Every structure is written in structure tokens, then in C-alpha cells.
C-alpha positions in Angstrom: -156.8 -140.5 71.2 -154.0 -137.9 71.6 -151.1 -138.8 69.3 -148.5 -137.6 71.8 -147.6 -140.9 73.4 -144.3 -140.2 75.2 -144.7 -139.3 78.9 -142.1 -138.1 81.3 -143.0 -138.5 85.0 -140.7 -136.8 87.5 -140.9 -137.2 91.3 -138.5 -137.5 94.2 -140.1 -140.9 95.2 -141.6 -143.7 93.1 -143.0 -147.2 93.7 -142.3 -149.2 95.8 -141.1 -146.5 98.2 -143.3 -146.4 101.3 -142.6 -142.7 102.2 -146.3 -142.1 101.6 -149.1 -143.5 99.4 -148.2 -141.2 96.5 -145.2 -143.2 95.2 -147.4 -146.3 95.1 -150.1 -144.3 93.2 -147.5 -143.1 90.7 -146.7 -146.8 90.1 -150.3 -147.4 89.2 -150.3 -144.3 87.0 -147.4 -145.6 85.0 -148.9 -149.1 84.7 -152.3 -147.7 83.5 -150.8 -145.3 81.0 -148.5 -148.0 79.6 -151.6 -150.2 79.1 -153.1 -147.4 77.0 -150.1 -147.4 74.8 -148.1 -144.6 76.3 -144.3 -144.9 76.5 -143.2 -143.9 80.0 -140.0 -142.5 81.3 -139.7 -142.1 85.1 -137.1 -139.9 86.8 -136.8 -140.5 90.5 -134.4 -141.2 93.4 -134.2 -144.0 95.9 -132.6 -144.8 99.3 -132.7 -148.6 98.5 -132.2 -150.7 95.4 -135.7 -151.4 93.9 -134.5 -152.4 90.4 -135.5 -156.1 90.6 -139.0 -155.3 91.9 -139.6 -152.7 89.2 -138.3 -155.0 86.5 -140.8 -157.6 87.6 -143.7 -155.2 87.6 -143.2 -152.9 84.6 -142.8 -153.7 80.9 -139.5 -153.1 79.1 -140.8 -149.9 77.4 -141.1 -148.3 80.8 -137.7 -146.6 81.4 -136.9 -145.7 85.0 -133.9 -143.5 85.7 -132.9 -143.3 89.4 -130.1 -142.1 91.6 -129.3 -142.9 95.3 -130.4 -140.2 97.7 -131.5 -140.5 101.4 -135.1 -139.7 102.3 -135.6 -135.9 102.8 -137.3 -136.1 106.2 -134.1 -137.7 107.7 -131.9 -134.8 106.6 -131.1 -131.4 108.1 -131.9 -128.2 106.1 -128.5 -128.0 104.3 -128.4 -131.7 103.3 -132.0 -131.5 102.2 -131.3 -128.5 100.1 -128.3 -130.2 98.5 -130.4 -133.4 97.8 -133.2 -131.4 96.2 -130.8 -129.4 94.1 -129.0 -132.4 92.9 -132.2 -134.1 91.9 -133.5 -131.0 90.2 -130.3 -130.8 88.0 -130.7 -134.4 87.0 -134.4 -133.9 86.2 -133.7 -130.8 84.1 -131.4 -133.0 81.8 -134.4 -135.2 81.0 -136.7 -132.2 80.5 -134.4 -130.7 77.9 -134.5 -134.0 75.9 -136.9 -133.8 72.9 -137.9 -137.4 73.4 -141.1 -136.7 75.4 -144.4 -134.9 74.7 -146.0 -134.8 78.1 -144.5 -134.0 81.5 -146.2 -135.1 84.7 -144.8 -133.2 87.7 -145.8 -133.1 91.3 -145.9 -130.1 93.8 -143.1 -131.5 96.0 -140.2 -130.6 96.3 -141.2 -126.9 96.5 -140.6 -125.0 93.2 -139.4 -128.0 91.4 -142.5 -128.0 89.1 -141.9 -124.3 88.3 -138.4 -125.0 87.0 -139.3 -128.2 85.2 -142.4 -126.8 83.5 -140.3 -123.9 82.2 -137.5 -126.0 80.9 -139.8 -128.7 79.4 -141.5 -126.1 77.2 -138.6 -123.7 76.5 -137.9 -125.2 73.0 -141.4 -126.4 72.1 -144.5 -124.6 73.4 -146.7 -127.5 72.1 -145.4 -129.9 74.8 -147.9 -130.5 77.5 -147.6 -130.3 81.3 -149.7 -132.1 83.9 -149.2 -130.5 87.3 -150.3 -132.6 90.3 -150.8 -130.5 93.5 -150.8 -132.8 96.5 -149.9 -130.0 99.0 -150.0 -126.2 98.8 -147.0 -125.2 100.9 -147.8 -121.6 101.5 -148.9 -122.4 105.1 -145.4 -123.6 105.9 -143.7 -120.4 104.9 -142.8 -118.0 107.8 -142.9 -114.5 106.1 -145.3 -112.6 103.9 -142.5 -112.1 101.4 -141.8 -115.8 101.0 -145.6 -116.5 100.7 -145.8 -113.9 97.9 -142.9 -115.5 96.0 -144.4 -118.9 96.4 -147.8 -117.7 95.1 -146.0 -116.2 92.0 -144.2 -119.5 91.3 -147.5 -121.4 91.6 -149.3 -119.0 89.4 -146.7 -119.4 86.7 -146.7 -123.2 86.9 -150.4 -123.3 86.7 -150.3 -121.0 83.7 -147.9 -123.3 81.8 -149.9 -126.4 82.7 -152.6 -128.0 80.5 -154.2 -129.7 83.5 -153.8 -129.1 87.2 -155.0 -132.0 89.5 -155.6 -131.3 93.2 -157.4 -133.1 96.0 -160.4 -131.0 97.2 -162.7 -128.1 96.3 -161.1 -126.0 99.0 -157.6 -126.6 97.6 -159.0 -125.7 94.1 -160.3 -122.5 95.5 -156.9 -121.6 96.9 -155.2 -122.3 93.6 -157.7 -120.3 91.7 -157.1 -117.3 94.0 -153.4 -117.3 92.9 -154.5 -116.7 89.3 -156.3 -113.4 90.0 -159.3 -114.4 88.0 -161.4 -117.4 87.3 -160.0 -118.1 83.8 -158.0 -121.1 85.0 -160.8 -122.8 86.9 -161.6 -125.2 84.0 -158.0 -126.5 83.9 -158.0 -127.2 87.7 -159.5 -130.6 88.4 -160.4 -132.3 91.7 -159.4 -135.9 91.9 -159.1 -137.7 95.3 -156.3 -140.0 96.0 -157.0 -143.7 96.3 -155.8 -146.3 98.6 -153.3 -148.6 96.8 -153.5 -151.7 99.0 -156.2 -154.4 99.1 -157.8 -153.7 102.5 -160.2 -156.7 102.3 -157.3 -159.1 102.8 -156.0 -157.2 105.8 -159.1 -156.4 108.0 -161.8 -158.3 109.8 -164.8 -157.1 111.9 -162.9 -157.7 115.1 -160.6 -155.0 116.5 -159.0 -154.1 119.8 -160.9 -150.8 120.0 -157.8 -148.7 120.1 -157.2 -145.2 118.8 -154.3 -144.6 116.4 -152.4 -141.7 115.0 -150.0 -142.6 112.1 -147.9 -139.9 110.3 -145.7 -136.9 110.7 -145.4 -135.4 114.2 -144.8 -131.7 113.6 -146.3 -128.3 114.4 -148.6 -128.4 111.3 -150.3 -131.5 112.7 -151.5 -129.6 115.8 -151.1 -132.8 117.9 -150.6 -130.9 121.2 -154.2 -129.7 120.8 -155.6 -133.1 119.8 -153.7 -135.1 122.5 -154.7 -132.5 125.2 -158.4 -133.0 124.3 -158.0 -136.8 124.6 -156.0 -136.6 127.8 -158.8 -134.5 129.4 -161.1 -137.5 129.1 -160.5 -139.3 132.4 -162.5 -142.4 131.5 -161.4 -142.8 127.9 -161.2 -146.6 128.3 -159.2 -146.7 125.1 -155.4 -146.8 124.5 -154.0 -144.2 122.0 -151.0 -145.3 119.9 -148.9 -142.8 118.0 -146.7 -144.0 115.2 -144.4 -141.6 113.4 -141.5 -139.2 113.8 -141.0 -135.4 113.6 -139.9 -132.3 115.4 -142.6 -132.4 118.1 -142.3 -136.0 119.0 -140.0 -135.7 122.1 -141.9 -132.7 123.5 -145.3 -134.5 123.2 -143.9 -137.8 124.5 -142.7 -136.1 127.6 -145.8 -134.0 128.1 -148.2 -137.0 127.9 -146.0 -139.7 129.4 -148.5 -140.3 132.3 -151.5 -140.6 130.0 -153.1 -143.3 127.9 -151.2 -142.0 124.9 -148.3 -144.2 123.9 -145.6 -143.2 121.3 -144.1 -145.8 119.0 -141.4 -145.8 116.3 -142.3 -145.6 112.6 -143.1 -149.0 111.0 -143.4 -150.1 107.3 -146.7 -149.4 105.5 -147.8 -153.1 105.6 -147.4 -153.2 109.4 -149.1 -149.9 110.1 -152.0 -151.0 107.9 -152.5 -154.0 110.1 -152.3 -151.8 113.2 -155.0 -149.6 111.8 -157.1 -152.7 111.1 -156.9 -153.4 114.8 -158.1 -149.9 115.8 -161.6 -148.4 115.8 -160.6 -144.7 115.5 -157.9 -142.9 113.5 -156.7 -139.4 114.4 -156.0 -136.6 111.9 -154.3 -133.5 113.3 -154.2 -130.1 111.6 -153.8 -126.5 112.4 -156.8 -124.1 111.8 -157.5 -123.5 108.1 -154.9 -126.1 107.0 -157.4 -127.8 104.7 -157.3 -124.8 102.4 -153.8 -125.9 101.5 -153.9 -129.7 102.0 -156.3 -132.6 102.1 -156.1 -135.1 105.0 -155.1 -138.1 102.9 -154.6 -140.0 106.2 -158.3 -140.4 106.5 -158.4 -142.2 103.2 -156.1 -144.8 104.7 -158.1 -145.0 107.9 -161.4 -145.3 106.1 -160.2 -148.0 103.7 -159.0 -150.0 106.6 -162.3 -149.6 108.5 -161.2 -147.0 111.1 -163.4 -143.9 111.8 -161.5 -140.6 111.6 -161.5 -137.8 114.2 -160.2 -134.8 112.3 -159.0 -131.5 113.7 -160.7 -128.7 111.6 -163.6 -126.3 111.3 -166.9 -127.9 112.5 -168.9 -125.9 109.9 -166.5 -126.5 107.0 -167.2 -128.3 103.7 -164.9 -131.1 104.9 -167.0 -131.6 108.1 -170.2 -131.9 106.0 -168.6 -134.3 103.6 -167.3 -136.6 106.3 -170.6 -136.6 108.0 -172.6 -137.4 104.9 -170.4 -140.4 104.0 -170.1 -141.6 107.6 -166.3 -142.0 107.6 -165.3 -139.3 110.1 -166.1 -136.4 112.4 -164.5 -132.9 112.6 -163.6 -131.7 116.0 -162.7 -128.1 116.9 -159.1 -127.3 116.1 -158.8 -124.1 118.2 -160.6 -124.7 121.6 -159.3 -127.7 123.5 -162.4 -127.8 125.8 -164.8 -127.8 122.8 -162.8 -130.6 121.2 -162.9 -132.6 124.5 -166.7 -132.3 124.7 -167.1 -133.2 121.1 -165.1 -136.4 121.6 -167.0 -137.3 124.8 -170.3 -136.8 123.0 -169.2 -138.9 120.1 -167.9 -141.8 122.3 -170.9 -141.8 124.5 -173.5 -141.6 121.7 -172.5 -145.0 120.3 -172.2 -143.2 116.9 -169.3 -145.3 115.6 -170.4 -147.0 112.3 -169.5 -150.7 111.8 -166.1 -151.4 110.2 -167.6 -153.0 107.1 -169.8 -149.9 106.5 -166.8 -147.6 106.7 -164.8 -149.8 104.4 -167.7 -150.0 101.9 -168.2 -146.3 101.8 -164.4 -145.8 101.4 -164.3 -148.2 98.4 -166.9 -146.2 96.7 -165.3 -142.8 97.5 -161.7 -143.7 96.9 -162.0 -146.3 94.1 -158.7 -147.1 92.5 -160.4 -148.1 89.2 -162.4 -144.9 88.9 -159.4 -142.7 89.8 -157.1 -144.3 87.2 -159.8 -144.2 84.5 -160.4 -140.5 85.2 -156.6 -139.7 85.3 -156.0 -141.4 82.0 -159.0 -139.6 80.5 -157.4 -136.2 81.5 -154.3 -137.1 79.5 -156.3 -138.6 76.6 -158.2 -135.3 76.2 -155.2 -133.0 75.8 
């Protein structure tokens, strides 16, 4: 066992925040590492007071330092920048402290890991950094200059890290390309997210047969393409329910107001999980080539709750083959609306939808919480 037992975990959100599944996963990371004897310090921020919940869950040797900040996605650019800057300054203070041996940092907010990994090791090069890459943000940047700067920061952060954990082989390939050679390939590990809710207690075999989309509604999700393909199907015989918020919501809501696509306000994780349980199909929108930079974690949620995923992507991609082999989803064309429409029609008319229990069973094997946590702890034990 590695004798470095003091771990500092820094992320903008932490359990029980329901901004995404990641904060809940981080709660499980802390609990698992604590069971293996590691002393944990967590630096985070909250929009609500979670102190009582955390006190009940975590042991007294887990120290959680938080400040009150609103959720980023509810802020304009200036306020978001101020919020991230304030959080970064607080995080730097804990990185400078000599009380920790291992830093766990996550790829959001952008460039935070670059700063923290530098500060954490500035006085002691033997301190270790674990860099968790959930999203490679290059695709969001508007200019070549900004993309180049981002690639440099990612390269430096990877170089300083003992282990880099990402979500797919395609993302690993992108990260490796930033390094200019294959020397860092061994330190970049692929570890799929898991679903941190007990789905068996939520779902049954019976559902309403609906189609659901749950998540951000922005340009990166390519929902105009996806909803156009669905609205082309005159005899869809299924209702499509869209839960979420984002910059494209009002435009899409107006465009498809006379279709079978219905827009809903965001709801808490527990409620949306039940809604997914009542749906047969979950939608995953994405622009072409997006999966080089991100993994559609939404399909993990859908599959664990028994919904089959229709995913915008490249039909001949590794993701398409992977989904098909495990019978949890189907990739439809992300560029040509007519092709996507025909693919959906073929799928719905072929009676190719697996049973809910089969989807859930496959998902439990693929996205096992126990396997994930064991592998994550093993990564840290080996450094």
C-alpha cells in the first residue's frame, strides 16, 4: 500500500449536489478511499446547505470545506468568471498547504486543474496528482488560437499527473494526441462512470412507451437535428418529453410547438429517474465528432433505468459498435436529417427494442459501481 495517505479532492460540486451524476460519484470516491484508510479533505462550493447530510454520511476524519456559490449554468459570463475565479483562489490556498500527499482534480472548470496541479507540486515534486477528465472542452472554443492554448494547458496538466482517468478510448486518443508522442499512453486510463442510484427499486417492466430527453439544451447537443428527424415521422405514435434548460430551449420549443415533442422544466434527479423508468427510449444529442471529446454519460443513466438510447453520432464509429454489441443503444446519423429519420423508422418498425430487464442487466455489468470503485482505489494504491 502507498504510504501517502492524505488526499485532497477539489471540485466545484460535491455530494449531494444533483447538478450531474459526478458529484454523487465523488461522494462514493471519498467514502471508498476513507474505508481504505485514506484521510480526505474536500474543497467544494454549494448553492444550498448540505452540512447535516454530509455529517450523517461521512466519518469525522473527512474534512469538507465549502463556500456558498450559485450553480454556474444559472449565471451570465461575467458572474460565472467571477465565481470560478473566487473558487480557484480558495482552492489554491488548500493546495499550498503541506498537509496532503495526493491531489484529485477534475477537468471542469476549464484550466482549474492546470493551476492546481502546478501549485500543488511547486514546493514538493513528490506529491502526486490524479487528473480526472470528464469532458475535453476544445470543441467548445471558437478560435484556433484558443484551441491551441487549451491543448497546451491540457498537455502540461497531463505531464504533471501521475494518472489521468477518462471515459472512452476515443477520448484517450484525443488526450494522447495533445502530448505529441505515445509516451503518456500508459498513464491515461479509461474508466467508465457508474450510475450512483439503485435502479432496481425505481423501475418495473411496465412503462408508458414514451421517448425522453433529459439534459442540457444547447448547440453542442444538436437537438434541432434530432428533433427534426423525429418530427418527420408522421405516425410516431409516441410522445417525446424534453426535460432541461439551455440556450436553445426557447428556439426549439417554438419550432416544434405543433409536434409530439413537449418541453418541460428541469426536475430533481430522483424525479427524472422515475420519468426515465416510464419511458422506453432515451435520446442523446451530439454534434458530429463530439465523442472524440466527451462520452455520452446520459446513456449510462438511461441504460441503468431500462431505457434504450438513440444516440446522434457516426454510424460506423467505435461507439456505435459498442452500443450494438451490448444491446443498450443505437447510433443514428448526426449530419443528415433524412438518414436519421429513416434509421429511426427502421428501428421502430423492426421491433428491435430489447426488454427493459435485459437493458438494465447489461447496464449493471457495464457500469458496475463496485467494479468502478475498486479500480479507482487500485489506481491510487499503485502510485
